C-alpha positions, 0 to 999 in steps of 0.5 A: 864446381859446387854440387847442384842443390835441390830447388826445394818446395814443401808439400803440406798435409792438404797437398799444397806446395809452397816455394820457398817452404814455410814452417807452417803451410796454408792448412796450419800444419808443418810440411810433410815432404819436399819436392825438388822443382829443378826436376820439373819444367814451368810456364812463364806467368809474367816477366819484367826487366829491372835496370836499377839493380842492387849492387852486384846484380847483373844489369839489366836483370830479367826476372820472371814469375813461373808456375810449376805443375807438380802432379796437378798441384801448382807452385809458383816461383820468382827468379832471374831469367837467362834471357830477355828473349822470353814470352808469357806462356813459354816453357822454362827449366830451372838452371843452377848457377853458382853465382847469381850476384857478385859477392864482393859488391855488397857491404857484408863479408863475401864469405858470409853470403851464399849467392848460388841459386836457379835461373829459368831458361827457355826450352 
C-alpha cells in the first residue's frame, strides 16, 4: 500500500489559502506554508454526475466542489465523490485512493502517470 500523501493547500502572506497551490498567491507573493486538507472536513457546495468520462475514469463519475474551513479561511477543492447519495451542504471528508483512474486506459505509458489522489466521502 502506498503511503497517504498530504492534500496540500498553500497559505500566502495575506492569509489566503489555495488548492492546488500556486507559485504566486492572490497577494502577489509566494506561499509561506502548506496545510494538509486531508486533516479537515468540508461542506459540499455543489455536485454533479458525469456520464461521458475520459478513458479509464469510472462511469458514472460523481464530482463535487467542496469548501474547507481552515481556521476561518475558506478553501475550495473539486474532486470525485465516493457516492451519488450526497446533498448540498453535507459534510464530507477526504479519503485517499491509490487509483482514481485506470492507468492503462490512456495513451501515455502507465508508468509515467500517477493516478492517486482524494475522493470526498459523506460523514
